[in-house]
N, C-alpha and C positions, 0 to 999 in steps of 0.2 A: 117601043115597049121592051123592057129588059127580059132577059132569058130567065126561065124558072127551072127549078129542079125537075118538075114534071115533063119538061120539054126535051130533056137530055135523051140521047140515043144510048142503047146498051153499049157499055164499054167507055163512054165518054167521061172525062174528068172535068171537074169544075171547082171553083172556089166560091164559098158562100159570101155574098155581099150583104144581105140583110134578111131579117125575119121580123114579122110584125110582133108586137108585144100585146099582152093582155088576153091571149087565148090559151086555155089550159093545155090543150094537146100540143101546141107549139112550145109551151114552157117546158113540158116533159122532154121534148126533142132537144131543146137547148141544154137541159141537164145531162142528156146523153152525149153531148159533144158537138151538136150542130150549132156552131157559133160563127159569127162573121170572121172570115179568114181561114176557116177550116177547109181542107181539101176533101172532096167527096168524089166517088166514082159510082156510076149506075151499073150494078152487076147484072140484073135481069128484071124482066117483067113477068108477071104471072100470065098464063095463057089468055085470059080475058082482058089483059092490060093493066090490072092492078090486083094486089098491091105491087109496089116496086121494091126491090132490094138494093140498098146502097151500102158502101163501106165508108166509114168516117173514123179517123183516129184508130184504125185497127179493129173496129167493131163492125158487125153486119147489122143493119137495121132494116125493118120493113115498114112501109107507110103507104097510105092511100094517096091517090093522085090529087084529091082536093087539099090535102095537107102540103104536098110537094109543090103545088101551084102557088102557094104563098111564100115560098123561099126563093129569093132572087139570087142568081148565081152569075158568074162570068166564066167562060171556058178557060181551062188551065193550059 
């Protein structure tokens, strides 16, 4: 099973491999720079585990674990 963005540990960096198409929430994330080949870093998790904060292309984004679980990544 491939690694997902939701499985990263705080401080880990990864490269996005794929995102599913046809989901409105993920389309918005794609517009914000989460595209295949982009390097991301998990900055922190909220005290209850979500949302998570990531950096991508110089921007900080927050997302829920169910969204991050759909984004396949490989460790950088």
